Phi, psi and omega in degrees: 000131180287142178276136177271147176297144180298128178277144175292141179279150174282116188288342181266015176237136176277184184300335180266000179090007180277144178295142179208156173274132181293137177278111180252012186297333181269355182275137178286141176291131175226165176287130180228145181217143176222144177235131177231159179216164175189181181211156169236125185257137183209180178285157176302324181295320179291318176300321177299321177300317181294310184294322181283345180079020183254015176296141185302327183273359177111205185286099185297313185292318179295319179296317180294322179298312179296318179299318179296318178296314178299320181295318178303318182291339184248017183305318181297337177279340183261323182253112193307323186256011176281145176279141172290132184234146174270089185293142179260343179202135169221119173238144179230118178252124178239120186240117172298139183222106181296336180291335180293302347285150180157208182233137173263135184238132181223128179242140173237128182231137179232151175204154165250111185190185184272000182214158187282175184238026179299316182294325178294318179293316179295322178294319179301313180296315182300312183289325176298315178296318178297324179293318176301314178303313180302322184281342181248354187299335179294332179255342181205094178284344183275000177302147182226145179264132186221155164065028179289125183201160173281128181263319183204149177216135179233147175096166178082177185297325183280353173078209186268131175236136173225128180290154174294144177296152179274000000 
């Protein structure tokens, strides 16, 4: 019988399979950074409303940027087993892209602490995309959010991760 490679354990489950928050109290604080991305796809006409600044609800990109930053800071309130973290940096870049057509969203989050910030970066992108959707839904309910993923992670015991290019 062939031996299977050891599978990584799910860290948020105890030995009996019950959900738990991971104990990071013995881990040394280190600099950690995560980058996530996603996109919201829409019609060219809706993208023109965003770029021209004539959307009925106001400045779509500025509102989405602030929403994403706020969401990163509140990730532990949204994702039950995430640790509350004192983030040192959250940036959100939202780029209109006529080739989609739509907006590309990229978040970078940094912390010096005992646990990573992947969930904060992913939450920032998700909420920024949802905010864009909320602000354009009156003119386009068919807009869709796509491709939210972790692009890169630095720091911590597991080291550096970089996703394969698409």
